[in-house]
C-alpha positions as CSV (number, residue, x, y, z in Angstrom):
1,M,0.0,0.0,0.0
2,L,1.1,3.6,-0.7
3,K,1.4,6.0,2.2
4,T,0.4,9.5,1.4
5,Y,-0.5,12.7,3.3
6,L,-3.1,15.3,2.5
7,Y,-4.8,18.3,4.0
8,I,-8.6,18.3,4.4
9,P,-11.0,20.8,5.8
10,E,-11.7,20.3,9.5
11,N,-15.4,19.7,8.9
12,L,-14.6,16.9,6.5
13,G,-12.2,15.3,9.0
14,E,-15.0,15.4,11.6
15,E,-17.4,13.7,9.2
16,I,-14.9,11.0,8.5
17,S,-14.4,10.4,12.2
18,V,-18.1,10.1,12.9
19,L,-18.6,7.8,9.9
20,A,-15.8,5.6,10.9
21,Q,-17.2,5.4,14.4
22,N,-20.7,4.6,13.2
23,L,-19.3,1.9,10.8
24,E,-17.0,0.6,13.5
25,T,-14.0,0.9,11.1
26,S,-10.9,3.0,10.8
27,K,-10.8,6.5,9.3
28,A,-8.3,5.2,6.8
29,D,-10.8,2.6,5.6
30,V,-13.5,5.3,5.2
31,I,-11.2,7.5,3.2
32,R,-10.1,4.6,1.0
33,R,-13.7,3.5,0.3
34,A,-14.7,7.1,-0.4
35,L,-11.8,7.6,-2.8
36,K,-12.5,4.4,-4.6
37,E,-16.2,5.2,-5.0
38,G,-15.5,8.8,-6.0
39,I,-13.0,7.8,-8.7
40,T,-15.5,5.3,-10.1
41,Q,-18.1,8.1,-10.3
42,I,-15.7,10.5,-12.0
43,K,-14.8,7.8,-14.6
44,K,-18.5,7.3,-15.3
45,Q,-19.0,11.0,-15.8
46,K,-16.2,11.2,-18.2
47,T,-17.8,8.6,-20.5
48,G,-21.3,10.0,-19.9
49,S,-21.3,12.1,-23.1
50,L,-20.3,9.1,-25.1
51,D,-23.2,7.2,-23.6
52,V,-25.6,10.0,-24.5
53,L,-24.3,10.1,-28.1
54,T,-24.6,6.3,-28.4
55,R,-28.2,6.4,-27.1
56,I,-29.1,9.2,-29.6
57,A,-27.6,7.1,-32.4
58,E,-29.6,4.1,-31.3
59,I,-32.8,6.1,-31.2
60,A,-32.1,7.5,-34.7
61,K,-31.4,4.0,-36.0
62,N,-34.5,2.5,-34.4
63,S,-36.8,5.2,-35.7
64,R,-35.1,5.1,-39.2
65,A,-34.4,8.8,-39.0
66,K,-33.1,10.3,-42.2
67,G,-31.0,13.3,-42.9
68,P,-29.4,15.0,-45.9
69,K,-27.2,12.6,-47.9
70,D,-24.5,15.3,-48.1
71,L,-24.4,16.1,-44.4
72,S,-20.9,14.8,-43.9
73,T,-19.4,17.1,-46.6
74,N,-21.7,20.1,-46.1
75,H,-22.2,20.1,-42.3
76,D,-21.2,23.8,-42.0
77,K,-23.9,24.7,-44.5
78,Y,-26.5,22.9,-42.4
79,L,-25.2,24.3,-39.1
80,W,-24.8,27.9,-40.0
81,D,-26.8,28.8,-43.1
82,E,-30.1,28.3,-41.4
83,Y,-29.1,31.0,-38.8
84,G,-28.2,33.6,-41.4
85,Q,-24.4,33.4,-41.0
């Protein structure tokens, strides 16, 4: 295991102490568990936009949505010409 030091706000330290006491475990265990769960959530958020785009693509595919055939080459025209730019 890697040993590290960090500074945390006093109120967070108090919360960790209370939680460790309530769970009958060490403060180090509470911190390790919180870090592991927090990192997992951050990783999920990072790929969240990919998940949304994938779902949108699936919806379009399932509904047989159609768009202009030249969209990939004239995407600027479709994005900006409609708004008068």
